[in-house]
C-alpha positions in Angstrom: -7.7 16.3 18.8 -6.5 16.3 14.9 -5.4 13.0 13.3 -3.0 12.4 10.7 -4.5 9.9 8.4 -2.3 7.0 8.9 0.9 9.0 8.6 0.7 8.8 5.1 1.1 12.6 4.6 4.1 12.7 7.0 5.6 9.9 4.7 4.8 11.5 1.5 6.5 14.8 2.8 9.5 13.0 3.8 9.8 11.6 0.3 8.9 14.9 -1.8 12.5 16.0 -2.3 12.9 12.8 -4.4 11.4 12.1 -7.9 8.8 9.3 -7.9 10.0 5.9 -9.6 7.7 4.3 -12.1 6.3 1.0 -11.3 5.1 -1.2 -14.3 2.1 -2.3 -12.5 0.8 1.4 -12.1 -0.7 3.1 -14.9 -0.5 6.6 -15.9 -3.4 8.3 -13.7 -4.8 11.7 -13.7 -6.6 10.7 -10.3 -6.9 14.2 -7.9 -4.1 14.3 -5.2 -5.2 12.5 -2.1 -6.5 14.2 0.8 -3.1 13.5 3.0 -1.4 16.1 0.4 -3.9 18.8 0.6 -4.0 19.1 4.3 -1.4 18.4 6.9 -4.1 17.4 9.2 -7.4 16.2 9.2 -10.2 15.9 12.1 -12.5 13.0 10.7 -16.0 13.7 11.3 -18.8 10.9 11.6 -18.1 7.5 10.2 -14.5 8.3 9.4 -13.7 9.0 12.9 -14.6 5.3 13.7 -12.1 3.8 11.5 -9.7 2.2 13.6 -6.1 2.9 12.7 -4.7 3.1 16.0 -2.5 -0.2 15.7 -1.2 0.8 12.6 -0.2 4.3 13.6 1.5 3.1 16.6 3.5 0.7 14.5 4.5 3.4 12.1 5.2 6.1 15.0 7.5 3.1 16.5 9.3 2.7 13.3 10.1 6.4 12.6 11.2 6.9 16.2 13.9 4.0 15.5 12.7 1.5 17.8 14.4 -1.8 16.8 12.0 -4.5 17.7 8.8 -3.0 15.9 9.5 -5.1 12.5 10.0 -8.3 14.5 6.6 -7.6 16.2 4.9 -6.9 13.0 6.6 -9.9 11.1 4.5 -12.0 14.1 1.2 -10.7 13.1 1.1 -8.8 9.9 -2.6 -9.3 8.8 -3.0 -7.1 12.0 -1.5 -3.9 10.1 -2.7 -1.8 7.4 -0.9 -1.6 4.1 1.2 1.5 4.8 3.1 -0.4 7.8 4.0 -2.9 5.3 5.3 -0.4 2.8 7.3 1.5 5.5 8.6 -1.8 6.9 10.0 -2.8 3.3 11.7 0.2 3.0 13.5 -0.3 5.9 14.4 -4.0 5.0 15.7 -2.9 1.8 17.9 -0.7 3.4 19.4 -3.3 5.6 20.2 -5.4 2.6 17.3 -7.8 2.9 16.4 -7.1 -0.5 14.4 -10.1 -1.4 12.3 -10.0 1.8 11.8 -5.9 1.1 10.5 -6.8 -2.1 7.9 -9.3 -0.9 6.7 -6.9 1.6 6.4 -4.3 -0.9 4.3 -6.1 -3.3 2.2 -7.4 -0.7 1.2 -3.8 0.3 0.7 -3.0 -2.9 -1.7 -5.8 -3.5 -3.7 -5.1 0.0 -3.7 -1.4 -0.8 -5.1 -1.7 -4.4 -7.8 -4.4 -3.4 -8.7 -1.8 -0.2 -9.0 1.1 -2.7 -11.2 -1.2 -4.8 -13.7 -1.4 -2.1 -13.9 2.2 -2.1 -16.6 4.3 -3.7 -14.4 7.3 -3.4 -12.4 7.0 -6.6 -9.7 9.6 -5.4 -8.3 6.9 -2.9 -6.4 5.3 -5.9 -4.5 8.3 -6.0 -2.9 7.7 -2.4 -2.1 4.1 -3.7 -0.2 5.5 -6.6 1.7 7.8 -4.1 2.8 4.9 -2.1 3.9 2.8 -5.0 5.9 5.5 -6.4 7.5 6.5 -3.5 8.4 3.0 -1.6 9.1 1.6 -5.3 12.0 4.0 -5.9 14.7 1.3 -4.9 12.7 -2.0 -5.0 11.1 -1.4 -7.9 14.5 -1.3 -10.3 15.8 -4.0 -7.9 12.8 -6.1 -8.7 12.7 -5.5 -12.3 16.4 -6.5 -12.9 15.4 -9.9 -12.6 11.9 -10.9 -13.9 12.2 -14.5 -13.0 12.7 -13.5 -9.4 9.8 -11.0 -9.5 7.4 -13.4 -10.8 8.5 -16.1 -8.1 8.0 -13.5 -5.2 5.0 -12.1 -6.4 3.7 -15.5 -7.0 4.7 -16.1 -3.3 2.8 -12.7 -2.4 -0.6 -14.0 -4.0 -0.3 -17.5 -2.7 0.2 -16.0 0.7 -2.6 -13.5 0.8 -4.8 -15.9 -0.4 -4.5 -17.8 2.6 -4.7 -15.2 5.1 -7.3 -13.1 7.2 -7.0 -9.6 7.1 -7.3 -8.1 10.5 -6.9 -4.6 10.1 -9.6 -2.2 8.7 -9.6 -1.9 5.1 -11.5 1.6 5.2 -8.0 3.1 6.2 -7.9 4.0 2.6 -10.9 6.0 2.8 -9.0 8.6 5.1 -6.6 9.0 2.1 -9.5 10.4 -0.5 -11.2 13.5 -0.8 -14.5 12.4 0.9 -12.9 12.8 4.2 -12.5 16.2 3.9 -16.3 17.0 3.0 -18.6 14.0 4.0 -19.5 12.4 7.2 -20.5 8.8 5.9 -17.9 6.5 4.2 -18.9 5.3 0.8 -17.3 1.7 0.8 -18.4 -1.8 -0.1 -20.2 -4.0 2.4 -18.3 -6.3 4.7 -19.9 -9.3 2.7 -18.0 -8.2 -0.3 -14.7 -7.5 0.8 -13.2 -11.2 0.3 -14.7 -11.4 -3.1 -13.1 -8.1 -4.4 -9.8 -9.2 -2.5 -10.1 -12.4 -4.8 -10.9 -10.7 -7.9 -7.8 -7.8 -7.2 -5.5 -10.8 -6.7 -6.8 -12.2 -10.3 -6.4 -8.7 -11.8 -3.0 -8.4 -10.1 -1.7 -11.7 -11.6 -2.9 -10.9 -15.0 -1.2 -7.6 -14.9 2.1 -8.8 -13.8 2.2 -11.9 -16.3 1.4 -9.1 -19.1 4.0 -6.8 -17.7 6.6 -9.5 -17.5 5.7 -10.9 -20.9 6.6 -7.3 -22.4 9.8 -6.9 -20.5 10.9 -10.4 -22.0 10.1 -9.2 -25.5 12.5 -6.3 -25.3 15.2 -7.9 -23.3 17.7 -9.8 -25.7 18.5 -13.2 -25.0 
């Protein structure tokens, strides 16, 4: 049975007709395209086939099928779902005029996706995170940047919330988005005892990047 890598290829295809939005937290990248864009479907082998994405996949399928209770179910246990679920949920919230809630979950998804990619030894996984940020930041990005003080407050809440949570999903979901899944059978990933350390370091870097971006924005904004 062929497995779609966490529906990412479907999500990107659905957005392919729209130009990507610029996100101030993302740097220009020459990272090769993620595996999800290179193949319509992939049959993971070896350790890749053992990565458990079932609950996240089911949630994304339910959202795209228009099942109304899915988002409420996700909000009851958001730590059980991989970042692409949170990205998709943020887009649905924004479309239904819950802009600040959407902003929170968009940046929570971005933070977690970035820290998961930081655990991967396959550098091309960062390309998948960049694509997710570009596609799902198309509307949330301009909204959040229109009010730097609000953005700073919301991202501060994201960082505080994430620091107090235990992530229950498998962070190796991101390995399914890199080039290695096409050719390898072993997942090049940091050992589990290093995951919390990487998460904490990513939060610190994320905060520093935000503060720098906000400072630059404010110097360009007339009083």
